[in-house]
N, C-alpha and C positions, 0 to 999 in steps of 0.2 A: 174848255175847262181842263185844268191840269189833273192828271190822274197819277196815283202813286205817291210815294214819299218824296220829300224834297231832299236833294243831294247835299251832303255835308261837304264843306270845304276841307280839303286835305291839308294838314299842316306839315311843313317840312321839318324833319328832326334837326334840333340845334337852333332853330329860330324861335323866338318868343313873339307872341302877338303884342301889339302896342297897347291894346285896351285892357289887358289883364293886370290886376293889382297884386302886389306881394301879399303874403299871409298877414304881415303886420298891418298893412294898410286896410286889408279886409276886416280884421278885428277892430281896428280903430273906427271904421265906417259903421260898424254895428252899434256903437254908442256905449252907454254905461252897462256894466255887468249887473246881473241880478244878485240880490242878497244884501245883507247888512254891511254897512261900511262904518269903520271906526276911524275917526281922524285923531291923530296923536295930539295930545294937549301941549301947549307951549308953556303954560305956567307951572312953576315948580310945585306949588301946593296941590294942583290937580294930579300931577305925576305921582306924588307921594300917596295921595288918596287911592289911586289906581293900584299902586304897588301893594298897599295895605289890603285892599279888597282881594287881590289875587292871592296873597299869603293867607288871608282868612279862609278863602274858599278851599285852598289846598289843605289847611289844617282841619277844616270841617269834614272834608272828604276822607282824610286819613282816619279821623276819629270814628266816622260812620263805618268805615271798612273794618276797623279794629273791633267795634261792637258787634258787627255782623259775624265776623270770624269767631269771636268769643261765644256768641249764642249758638252758632253752628257746631262748634267743637263740643259744647255741653250736650247737645241733642243727638250727636252722632254716636253710634255704638263703637265704630272703629276710630282710631286716632285721626284727627283732622289736620292735614298738612297744607300749609299755604306756601307756595313758592314765590320768592321775591321777584319783582320785575327785573329785567336785564340791567337797567340803570341803577336800581337800589342795591343789588348784590355787589356791583363793582365798587360803589362808594364805601361800603362797609369794609371791604378788604383793604382799600387804600388807607382808611383811617386807622386800622389796626397796626399797620407797619410803621 
C-alpha cells in the first residue's frame, strides 16, 4: 500500500501543458450564462415600441423623483437641496451656451 501524498509533476517554466484550455475556451465550455437574455428585434415596429417604452419609463421615473423631492422639501425644516447627477449638470451648461 502506498503511504503519503502523491507527488505532483513539476512543470518547467515557459512551457505550457498541452491539455490546458485558454480562458476563452474555458468560458465557452461552461455553456450559457445565467440571467435574462434580450434578443434585439429585427422589425422596425418592434424597435419603435421598445424605444417608446424606454422613454416612458424614463419620464415616469423623472416625474416620481420630482414628486418625492417636492414632498420632502415641504416636510423638511431646513431647505432641501437636490444635487443633479453628473450627466444632467453637464447637459444644462452646454445648452445655455
